[in-house]
C-alpha positions as CSV (number, residue, x, y, z in Angstrom):
1,M,-33.2,4.2,-45.1
2,S,-32.0,0.8,-46.4
3,T,-31.5,-1.8,-43.5
4,T,-29.0,-3.9,-45.5
5,E,-26.0,-2.1,-44.0
6,L,-27.1,-1.8,-40.6
7,R,-25.3,-3.9,-38.0
8,V,-27.4,-4.5,-34.7
9,V,-26.1,-6.2,-31.7
10,A,-28.3,-7.1,-28.6
11,I,-26.5,-7.2,-25.3
12,A,-28.0,-9.5,-22.8
13,D,-27.5,-11.7,-19.9
14,A,-30.9,-13.2,-18.2
15,D,-33.1,-15.8,-20.0
16,S,-36.2,-13.5,-20.5
17,F,-34.1,-10.8,-21.9
18,V,-32.4,-13.1,-24.2
19,K,-35.6,-14.5,-25.6
20,W,-37.1,-10.9,-25.9
21,S,-34.1,-9.3,-27.8
22,A,-33.5,-12.3,-30.2
23,S,-37.2,-12.3,-31.0
24,L,-37.4,-8.5,-31.4
25,L,-34.5,-8.6,-33.8
26,S,-35.6,-11.6,-35.6
27,G,-38.5,-9.5,-36.8
28,V,-36.5,-7.2,-38.8
29,E,-35.4,-8.1,-42.2
30,G,-32.2,-7.3,-43.9
31,I,-29.9,-6.4,-41.0
32,R,-26.8,-8.0,-39.7
33,R,-27.6,-9.2,-36.1
34,H,-25.6,-10.5,-33.3
35,M,-26.0,-11.1,-29.6
36,L,-23.5,-10.6,-26.8
37,L,-24.0,-12.5,-23.6
38,V,-22.3,-10.9,-20.7
39,R,-21.2,-13.0,-17.8
40,T,-23.3,-12.0,-14.7
41,P,-24.9,-14.0,-12.0
42,L,-28.0,-13.9,-14.3
43,T,-26.4,-15.2,-17.5
44,V,-28.2,-18.0,-19.2
45,S,-26.8,-21.6,-19.2
46,A,-26.3,-23.2,-22.5
47,A,-29.7,-25.1,-22.2
48,Q,-31.5,-21.8,-21.3
49,E,-29.9,-20.2,-24.2
50,R,-31.1,-22.8,-26.6
51,T,-34.7,-22.5,-25.2
52,A,-34.6,-18.8,-25.4
53,L,-33.6,-18.8,-29.0
54,T,-36.0,-21.3,-30.1
55,G,-38.0,-20.0,-33.1
56,T,-35.7,-17.0,-33.7
57,S,-33.2,-16.5,-36.6
58,F,-30.3,-16.6,-34.2
59,T,-27.8,-19.5,-34.6
60,D,-24.8,-20.4,-32.5
61,A,-22.6,-18.5,-34.7
62,D,-24.7,-15.2,-34.0
63,V,-24.0,-15.4,-30.2
64,T,-20.8,-14.5,-28.5
65,R,-20.2,-15.1,-24.7
66,L,-17.8,-12.6,-23.0
67,G,-16.9,-10.9,-19.8
68,F,-17.8,-7.2,-19.0
69,D,-14.3,-5.9,-19.7
70,E,-14.4,-7.3,-23.1
71,V,-17.5,-5.6,-24.0
72,H,-15.9,-2.1,-25.0
73,G,-13.2,-3.8,-27.2
74,W,-15.8,-5.9,-29.0
75,L,-18.1,-2.9,-29.7
76,R,-15.1,-0.7,-30.8
77,G,-13.9,-3.4,-33.2
78,H,-17.2,-4.3,-34.7
79,Q,-18.8,-0.8,-34.7
80,P,-22.6,-1.6,-34.7
81,D,-25.1,0.9,-35.8
82,V,-27.6,0.0,-33.2
83,V,-27.2,-1.7,-29.7
84,V,-30.2,-3.1,-28.0
85,L,-29.6,-3.2,-24.2
86,S,-31.5,-6.1,-22.9
87,G,-31.2,-6.6,-19.1
88,R,-32.2,-5.5,-15.8
89,G,-32.0,-1.8,-15.1
90,P,-28.5,-1.8,-13.4
91,F,-27.2,-4.0,-16.2
92,V,-28.4,-1.6,-18.8
93,R,-26.8,1.4,-17.1
94,L,-23.5,-0.5,-16.6
95,I,-23.3,-1.3,-20.3
96,A,-24.3,2.1,-21.2
97,R,-21.2,3.4,-19.5
98,Q,-18.9,1.1,-21.8
99,I,-20.9,2.8,-24.9
100,D,-20.2,6.2,-23.6
101,R,-16.4,5.3,-24.2
102,L,-16.9,4.6,-27.9
103,A,-15.8,7.2,-30.5
104,R,-18.2,5.9,-32.9
105,R,-21.5,5.8,-30.9
106,P,-24.4,3.5,-32.1
107,I,-28.0,4.1,-31.4
108,V,-29.0,2.9,-28.0
109,V,-32.3,0.9,-27.8
110,S,-33.7,-0.6,-24.7
111,G,-36.9,-2.1,-23.4
112,L,-38.7,-4.6,-21.2
113,P,-39.2,-8.2,-22.0
114,G,-42.8,-8.5,-21.4
115,M,-45.9,-7.0,-19.9
116,S,-44.9,-3.7,-18.1
117,I,-47.9,-2.6,-16.3
118,P,-47.5,-1.0,-13.9
119,A,-44.8,1.2,-15.5
120,Q,-42.1,1.2,-12.6
121,R,-39.9,4.3,-11.8
122,G,-36.7,2.2,-11.8
123,A,-37.4,0.8,-15.2
124,L,-37.5,4.2,-16.7
125,E,-34.7,5.8,-14.6
126,Y,-32.3,3.2,-15.5
127,R,-33.1,3.5,-19.2
128,R,-33.1,7.4,-19.3
129,E,-29.8,7.6,-21.4
130,S,-31.4,5.3,-24.2
131,D,-32.2,7.0,-27.6
132,L,-35.4,4.8,-27.8
133,M,-37.3,2.7,-25.3
134,V,-39.4,-0.2,-26.8
135,V,-43.0,-0.8,-25.3
136,H,-45.5,-3.2,-26.4
137,S,-49.0,-1.8,-26.0
138,H,-50.8,1.7,-26.3
139,R,-51.5,1.3,-22.5
140,E,-47.9,1.0,-21.8
141,E,-47.1,4.1,-24.0
142,R,-49.4,6.1,-21.9
143,A,-48.3,4.7,-18.6
144,F,-44.5,5.4,-19.2
145,A,-45.4,8.9,-20.7
146,E,-47.4,9.9,-17.5
147,L,-44.5,8.3,-15.2
148,G,-42.1,10.4,-17.2
149,R,-44.0,13.6,-16.4
150,R,-44.3,12.8,-12.9
151,I,-40.6,12.3,-12.3
152,G,-39.3,14.7,-14.9
153,I,-37.7,12.1,-17.1
154,Q,-38.5,12.0,-20.9
155,V,-37.5,9.1,-22.8
156,P,-38.8,8.6,-26.5
157,T,-40.8,5.5,-26.8
158,A,-41.8,3.5,-29.8
159,L,-44.3,0.6,-30.2
160,A,-43.7,-3.0,-31.1
161,T,-45.7,-6.2,-30.9
162,L,-44.5,-8.5,-28.3
163,P,-42.2,-10.3,-30.7
164,F,-42.9,-13.9,-29.5
165,A,-46.6,-13.2,-29.5
166,Q,-47.4,-12.6,-33.0
167,M,-51.3,-13.1,-33.3
168,A,-52.2,-16.4,-35.2
169,P,-54.6,-15.4,-38.3
170,D,-57.5,-17.1,-36.7
171,A,-57.0,-16.3,-33.0
172,V,-60.1,-16.3,-31.1
173,T,-61.5,-13.2,-29.1
174,A,-64.7,-13.0,-27.0
175,A,-66.8,-10.7,-29.0
176,S,-69.0,-9.8,-26.1
177,A,-69.0,-10.7,-22.4
178,R,-69.9,-9.1,-19.1
179,V,-66.9,-8.0,-17.0
180,E,-67.6,-9.5,-13.5
181,Q,-67.2,-7.2,-10.5
182,R,-64.3,-9.2,-9.3
183,E,-62.2,-7.8,-12.4
184,L,-62.2,-4.6,-10.6
185,V,-58.6,-3.6,-9.2
186,G,-58.4,-4.5,-5.5
187,V,-61.7,-6.2,-5.3
188,S,-61.7,-9.3,-3.1
189,T,-62.8,-12.6,-4.8
190,S,-63.7,-14.7,-1.7
191,G,-66.9,-15.7,0.0
192,A,-70.5,-14.7,-1.3
193,S,-69.2,-12.8,-4.3
194,R,-67.6,-15.9,-5.8
195,A,-70.7,-18.2,-5.0
196,A,-72.9,-15.7,-6.7
197,R,-71.0,-15.7,-10.0
198,P,-72.3,-17.7,-12.9
199,A,-69.7,-20.1,-14.2
200,P,-68.7,-19.3,-17.8
201,A,-69.1,-22.4,-20.2
202,P,-65.7,-24.3,-20.8
203,I,-63.9,-23.4,-23.9
204,A,-62.7,-26.5,-25.7
205,R,-59.5,-26.2,-27.9
206,Q,-59.2,-28.9,-30.5
207,G,-56.0,-30.7,-30.4
208,G,-54.5,-29.6,-27.0
209,T,-55.2,-31.2,-23.6
210,D,-52.5,-30.0,-21.3
211,L,-53.1,-27.4,-18.6
212,V,-50.1,-25.2,-18.6
213,F,-49.2,-23.2,-15.6
214,A,-46.8,-20.5,-16.3
215,A,-44.8,-20.1,-13.1
216,Q,-43.3,-16.9,-11.9
217,A,-40.3,-16.1,-9.7
218,L,-41.8,-12.8,-8.1
219,V,-45.5,-13.4,-7.5
220,P,-47.0,-14.4,-5.5
221,A,-44.2,-13.9,-3.1
222,A,-45.8,-15.3,0.1
223,R,-45.0,-19.1,0.7
224,H,-48.6,-19.8,1.8
225,E,-50.0,-18.3,-1.4
226,R,-47.5,-20.5,-3.6
227,E,-48.5,-23.5,-1.6
228,Q,-52.2,-22.5,-2.4
229,I,-51.4,-22.6,-6.1
230,A,-49.5,-25.8,-5.8
231,E,-52.6,-27.6,-4.2
232,M,-54.8,-26.1,-6.9
233,L,-52.6,-27.7,-9.5
234,R,-52.7,-31.1,-7.7
235,L,-56.6,-30.9,-7.4
236,A,-56.6,-29.9,-11.3
237,A,-54.6,-33.1,-12.0
238,V,-56.8,-35.4,-9.8
239,A,-59.9,-34.0,-11.3
240,D,-58.9,-35.3,-14.8
241,P,-56.2,-38.0,-14.6
242,A,-56.3,-38.5,-18.3
243,K,-54.8,-35.1,-18.9
244,R,-51.7,-33.5,-17.8
245,V,-51.1,-30.5,-15.7
246,V,-47.7,-29.1,-16.8
247,V,-45.9,-26.7,-14.5
248,K,-43.6,-24.7,-17.0
249,L,-40.5,-23.5,-15.2
250,R,-37.9,-21.1,-16.7
251,S,-34.7,-22.5,-14.9
252,R,-33.4,-25.8,-13.6
253,P,-31.7,-26.4,-10.4
254,G,-28.5,-24.6,-10.4
255,E,-29.6,-22.1,-13.2
256,A,-30.5,-18.5,-12.7
257,E,-33.3,-16.4,-14.0
258,A,-34.0,-12.7,-14.3
259,H,-35.8,-12.7,-10.9
260,L,-35.0,-14.5,-7.6
261,E,-37.3,-17.3,-6.9
262,R,-38.1,-18.3,-3.3
263,D,-40.4,-21.4,-2.6
264,A,-39.9,-23.0,-5.9
265,Y,-42.8,-24.9,-7.4
266,A,-40.6,-27.9,-7.9
267,D,-40.1,-28.2,-4.2
268,L,-43.5,-27.7,-3.3
269,L,-44.7,-30.2,-5.7
270,S,-42.2,-32.8,-4.8
271,R,-45.0,-35.3,-4.4
272,R,-47.5,-35.0,-7.0
273,P,-49.9,-37.1,-9.2
274,D,-48.3,-38.8,-12.2
275,N,-50.0,-36.5,-14.6
276,L,-48.8,-33.4,-12.9
277,V,-45.3,-32.8,-14.6
278,I,-42.6,-30.2,-14.4
279,S,-41.2,-28.8,-17.6
280,H,-38.4,-26.7,-18.9
281,E,-39.1,-26.9,-22.6
282,P,-39.8,-23.6,-24.6
283,M,-43.2,-22.1,-23.9
284,S,-44.0,-22.4,-27.6
285,T,-43.6,-26.1,-27.4
286,A,-45.8,-26.3,-24.3
287,L,-48.5,-24.2,-25.8
288,A,-48.5,-26.5,-28.8
289,R,-50.1,-29.3,-26.5
290,A,-52.1,-26.8,-24.4
291,E,-55.8,-26.9,-23.8
292,G,-55.4,-23.6,-21.8
293,L,-52.8,-21.5,-19.8
294,V,-53.0,-20.5,-16.2
295,T,-50.8,-17.8,-14.7
296,V,-51.0,-14.9,-12.2
297,S,-49.4,-12.3,-14.5
298,S,-46.8,-13.8,-16.9
299,T,-46.5,-12.6,-20.3
300,A,-46.9,-16.2,-21.5
301,A,-50.7,-15.3,-21.3
302,I,-50.2,-13.0,-24.3
303,E,-48.0,-15.5,-26.0
304,A,-50.9,-18.1,-25.5
305,L,-53.6,-15.9,-26.6
306,A,-51.6,-15.1,-29.8
307,Q,-51.6,-18.9,-30.6
308,K,-55.5,-19.4,-29.9
309,V,-54.9,-20.9,-26.4
310,P,-57.4,-19.6,-23.9
311,V,-56.2,-18.4,-20.6
312,I,-57.2,-18.1,-16.8
313,A,-55.3,-15.1,-15.2
314,L,-55.5,-16.0,-11.5
315,D,-57.4,-13.5,-9.1
316,M,-57.4,-15.8,-6.2
317,F,-55.1,-13.4,-4.3
318,G,-56.9,-10.4,-5.7
319,V,-55.8,-7.9,-8.4
320,H,-53.3,-5.5,-7.3
321,K,-50.2,-3.8,-8.7
322,A,-48.0,-5.7,-6.6
323,L,-49.2,-9.1,-8.2
324,L,-48.5,-7.4,-11.5
325,N,-51.9,-8.5,-12.8
326,T,-53.8,-5.3,-13.0
327,V,-53.2,-5.4,-16.7
328,F,-55.9,-8.2,-16.9
329,T,-58.6,-5.8,-15.5
330,G,-61.5,-5.8,-18.0
331,S,-59.9,-8.5,-20.1
332,G,-62.6,-11.2,-19.4
333,L,-59.6,-13.6,-18.6
334,L,-59.6,-13.3,-14.6
335,G,-60.6,-16.5,-12.7
336,G,-59.9,-18.4,-9.5
337,A,-59.0,-22.0,-8.3
338,E,-62.5,-23.4,-9.2
339,E,-62.2,-22.4,-12.7
340,V,-58.8,-23.7,-13.1
341,V,-59.7,-27.2,-11.5
342,G,-62.7,-27.2,-13.9
343,R,-60.6,-26.0,-16.9
344,R,-62.9,-23.2,-17.7
345,F,-60.5,-21.2,-19.7
346,R,-61.3,-17.9,-21.4
347,H,-60.8,-15.8,-24.6
348,P,-60.3,-12.1,-24.1
349,L,-62.5,-9.1,-24.8
350,A,-61.7,-7.5,-28.2
351,G,-61.8,-3.9,-26.6
352,W,-59.0,-5.0,-24.0
353,Q,-57.0,-6.6,-26.7
354,R,-56.8,-3.6,-28.9
355,D,-55.1,-1.6,-26.0
356,N,-53.1,-4.4,-24.7
357,Y,-50.6,-6.0,-26.7
358,F,-52.6,-6.8,-29.8
359,H,-52.8,-3.6,-31.6
360,P,-52.9,-3.6,-35.5
361,Q,-49.5,-4.2,-37.0
362,S,-49.7,-0.9,-38.7
363,H,-49.3,0.7,-35.3
364,T,-45.9,-0.8,-34.8
365,N,-43.3,1.8,-35.4
366,W,-40.1,1.1,-33.4
367,W,-37.8,0.0,-36.3
368,R,-38.9,3.1,-38.4
369,C,-38.0,5.1,-35.4
370,V,-34.6,3.4,-35.1
371,E,-33.7,4.1,-38.7
372,E,-34.6,7.6,-38.3
373,L,-32.3,7.9,-35.2
374,V,-29.5,6.2,-37.1
375,A,-29.9,8.8,-39.9
376,L,-29.8,11.5,-37.6
377,R,-26.7,10.2,-35.8
378,R,-24.9,9.9,-39.2
379,E,-25.8,13.5,-39.9
380,G,-24.4,14.6,-36.6
381,R,-27.7,15.9,-35.4
382,L,-28.4,13.6,-32.5
383,R,-27.0,14.4,-29.1
384,A,-25.3,11.7,-27.2
385,K,-27.2,10.7,-24.0
386,V,-24.1,10.0,-21.6
387,V,-24.7,8.3,-18.2
388,P,-23.8,11.0,-15.6
389,T,-21.3,10.4,-13.0
390,G,-22.9,9.3,-9.8
391,R,-22.6,11.0,-6.4
392,G,-19.6,9.3,-4.9
393,G,-17.5,9.2,-8.1
394,A,-15.3,6.3,-8.4
395,L,-16.6,4.6,-5.4
396,H,-20.2,4.7,-6.7
397,A,-19.1,3.4,-10.0
398,A,-17.2,0.4,-8.3
399,W,-20.4,-0.2,-6.2
400,H,-22.5,-0.3,-9.3
401,R,-20.2,-2.6,-11.2
402,K,-19.8,-5.0,-8.3
403,S,-23.7,-5.2,-7.7
404,V,-24.3,-6.2,-11.2
405,L,-21.3,-8.5,-11.9
406,A,-20.8,-9.9,-8.4
407,G,-18.1,-12.6,-8.7
408,E,-17.2,-11.5,-12.1
409,D,-15.8,-8.2,-10.8
410,R,-12.7,-9.2,-8.7
411,S,-11.5,-5.8,-8.0
412,L,-10.5,-4.7,-4.5
413,L,-12.4,-1.5,-4.9
414,G,-15.5,-3.3,-5.9
415,S,-15.4,-5.3,-2.7
416,V,-14.8,-2.2,-0.5
417,A,-17.5,-0.4,-2.4
418,L,-20.1,-3.1,-1.9
419,G,-19.5,-3.4,1.8
420,V,-19.9,0.4,2.2
421,G,-22.6,0.9,-0.3
422,A,-25.0,-2.0,0.2
423,P,-26.3,-1.0,3.8
424,L,-26.7,2.7,2.4
425,V,-28.6,1.5,-0.6
426,N,-30.8,-0.7,1.6
427,G,-31.5,2.2,3.8
428,I,-32.3,4.6,1.2
429,L,-34.9,2.1,-0.3
430,S,-36.5,1.4,3.2
431,M,-36.7,5.1,3.5
432,R,-38.6,5.6,0.1
433,R,-40.9,2.8,0.9
434,A,-41.8,4.0,4.2
435,R,-42.3,7.6,2.7
436,G,-44.8,5.9,0.4
437,K,-46.7,4.2,3.0
438,A,-47.0,7.4,4.9
439,G,-47.9,9.6,1.9
440,E,-48.7,8.7,-1.6
441,D,-48.6,5.2,-2.1
442,T,-48.8,4.6,-5.8
443,W,-48.5,0.9,-5.4
444,S,-51.8,0.9,-3.9
445,D,-53.4,3.4,-6.3
446,A,-55.9,1.5,-8.4
447,T,-56.5,4.6,-10.6
448,T,-53.1,4.7,-12.3
449,D,-50.8,2.4,-14.4
450,Y,-47.4,3.6,-12.8
451,T,-45.7,3.6,-9.5
452,L,-43.2,6.0,-7.9
453,E,-41.9,4.1,-5.0
454,P,-39.4,1.4,-5.0
455,T,-40.9,-2.1,-5.9
456,P,-42.0,-4.1,-2.8
457,H,-40.4,-7.3,-4.3
458,H,-36.9,-8.2,-2.6
459,D,-35.3,-9.1,-5.9
460,P,-31.5,-8.8,-5.7
461,I,-29.3,-9.3,-8.8
462,R,-26.6,-10.9,-6.6
463,R,-27.5,-14.3,-5.6
């Protein structure tokens, strides 16, 4: 199918989802692309929008900001062929309900904006009405397929390369290296095992001198662990005053991001050496000056590796699903505070790369699948996947709307539904977590790449 006539709109709110969907669509030639930014508590500021769209083909004219109640009218008037739903699960389902009201139904595509190991139950359940879900590695394909079999939900998936992590032509890989015992999931990295490890030789990268730390809102969650990271960064700055340590943050004071941050690094580092700096610039800009990147489990690690920037994936708190860092098992990238202070960055093992985000470009098939779905829809041979009415009917719908939109929903029913529904939902989630601890606790299962119980992270949309 020719793509010249296809109209594709991304609908997003939070910064990481804006960056992902804009980058994803910028990689498709010959389409008419647009983005809707829906007002929610997570919607990007103007500055975050500029940062997220840096390096994409989106201009100011390609972006429209609007309220939730305007979404249906915009879609009805513009009649896109494809809609990419780009937000957290509840947001995706709320917008899907608006698509259900359209007489001319577009193809609905959804996805997650970065590394998605472990595959989480909520991520799949909230996207079950999508015609296609985009994943970014062969490992993710297997993980979501197995998760779907476990919970009885089958959502077609297709493979894309992480759009802001296109591999540089001469990117470095570690052709051969021994995977240390501490790279096994759940293995402690303290004490004698650390002392006995041979230290790898530092990797020098010509040009860059910054140590860039990609901060995350969710992990680690405990304040004392975030304080340990802050102290590690101070020590790295003091160890080499001639080089900068850059703490790359996603939001400025007063701005929101996809996940709720507690114990912000800017606060923990209020007193710091002159060469330890806070940055809100685009990650691509930070990496252009980087000697190496450090993170717990940010997708920025993949973006860095694609640009030949070596990485240390922190294992100082272990390797566990709750830290979202099991994806790095067997990568050759795991390291602790000593490696960071010594700037002993690493390149990944080639075998790990092929299965994790650096598959051959010929394996990418997501847009070909979209074109096939568009053809089926035009021929009337594709069933519409409609969001079912939830238990509780109108009251449940009002609670869902209010929980996503918060202050943007000013309805009386929404306020009543939230007051009634919030305690019930919290109780249900607590019961499911307790059931997991008493029985099959997939968050602690090192043998799988999926989880069945609710996330252990307290991460509300309403702030």
